[in-house]
N, C-alpha and C positions, 0 to 999 in steps of 0.2 A: 140364298137366292142366286140366280144364274148371271148376275152382273147387269141385267137390264133393269132400269127403274120401272116402277109400275106405271108411270105416266108416259113411257115410250110408246108411241103409236106406230103400228106397222101398216103400211099402205096395202089396201086390198090388191090381190095378185094381178088383176086386169087393169088397175088404174094407172093413169099416166100423170106424173107430176108436172104441174104448170106453175109458172111465176105469175101472180096476179098483180095488176097495177092499175092506176087511174090515169085517164086522159080526159080532161075536162070533168064532167060528172059521171062518166061511164066507167064500168069495170071491164078490163081486158085481161087476157092471159096469153101466154105462149109457152110451148113445151120447155121445161127446165133444161133439157139436154142441149138447147141452143145457147143458154145463158152461161157466160164465162165469169162475169162479175157485175156488181152494181157499184157505181162510184157517185160521189157527190158531184152536183153540177158545178163545174169550174170554168176555167178559162178556155173558151172556144174561139179559135182563130177563124175569121170569116175568109172565104175563098171567093174571089170575084167570078161572075158568070155562071154561078150555080143556080139550080132551081130554088125557089123560095123556101121549100121544106128542108133544104140541107143547111143546117146551122153553120157548118164549117168542119174543122178538124181539131182534134186534141192530140197532145203528146202523152201517150200511155206507156210509161217506162221505156222511152226511146222509140216507140213505134207510133207512126202517124195513123190515127183512127178517124175515119169520117163520121160525122154526127148528123143524124136525121131527126127532125122534129116530127113525132108521130101526129101531134095535133094538126100541124100544118099539112101533113100528108093526107090526113082525113078530111081536109077542107076547112078547118078552123083557123083562127089567127095564130101567129107564131106564139110559142110559149114564153111567158114572162117568168123568169126563174123566181121561185118562192122558197120557203124554208124546206119543203119536202121534195122539191124538184131534184131528180137525179137522172143519171145516164145509165141505161142497162146496156152492157157490152155483150153483144151476141156474136157467135161465130158460125158462118155458113160456108159450106163447100161449094164454091162457084168456079166453074171451068177448071175443075180439079185443083183448085187452090183454096186454102183456108182464108177467108176474108172476115176480119173483125169490123163490126159496125156498131156505133153507139146510137141508142134510141132514147131521145129525151121524153121522159114521162113526168106527170105531175106528182106522183107518189107511188111507191112500191108498197103493196099490201101484205102478201103472204105467199107461201108455197101451198098450192092446193093439190089434193089427190082427186083427180077427175076420172070417174069410171065411164067407159064407153056408153053405157046405158043412160048416163046423165046428159049426153050431148045430143042436141037436136040440130037439124039443118038451119041455116040462116033464113030468116023470113025475107021475102022479096022486097020488103019496105020497112021503114021505121027504126032501123038500128042506128041511124045518124051517120053511117059511113057507107062507102060502096060495098055492096054485098059480095063482090068478088074478093074483097079483103078478108072475109070472114070464113074460117074453117068450120065453125060450129058455134052453138050457144049452149053453155053448160048451165043446167038448172041447179039452183041451190035455195036455201031458206030465204035469202034476200032478193030473189028474182033470177036474173041471168048474168053470167059473165061471158063476154064475147071472146071467143078464141080466135086470134088473128092468124092468118096465113101469111107469114113473113115474106115468103117468096113472091107472093102476089103484091104485097105492099111495096116491096122492092122489085119493080119490074126490071127487065134486062137493060132498058134504057137508063133507069135510075142507077143501076149497078155500074154502068159505064161512066156515068157522071161522078159516082163516088170514087171510082178508080182515078179519074182525072183529078179529083180533089186531093187524093192522096199524093199523086205525082206532083201536083202544083206546089205543095208545101215543102 
């Protein structure tokens, strides 16, 4: 045998890997290339004068990382940490600087291979969140997974607030 196990799956050549997770009862995903790590929900230090959807900051190996609650950003109540609640650490290139941001999610599900043909445009209604936050809807056996547009979820104003949160701690 060539060293690969028979169960090893190879992603279709045009597919893009996404991390799927849950916020409330909906399934969401974002491109895996943005994800740096997934950590257990732990001690988050609140920072005064921040918008309600910013939980605060965490110390990640000596670096201050702002933490945003996706549920609150989507218009739901703040997340109450449970057994599966975790923080997805993403990295974005903002103003020619790498910015790490933590996203609080209810649970992480899996890494999905999503082919472009499986993605539909966001409907103008009914997704439960602002349609400008949605990059597309991926069809699968269980219905749809909402692919979020992280740059829209984090508007420039929000990014400035996150920078302030980092500096304040």
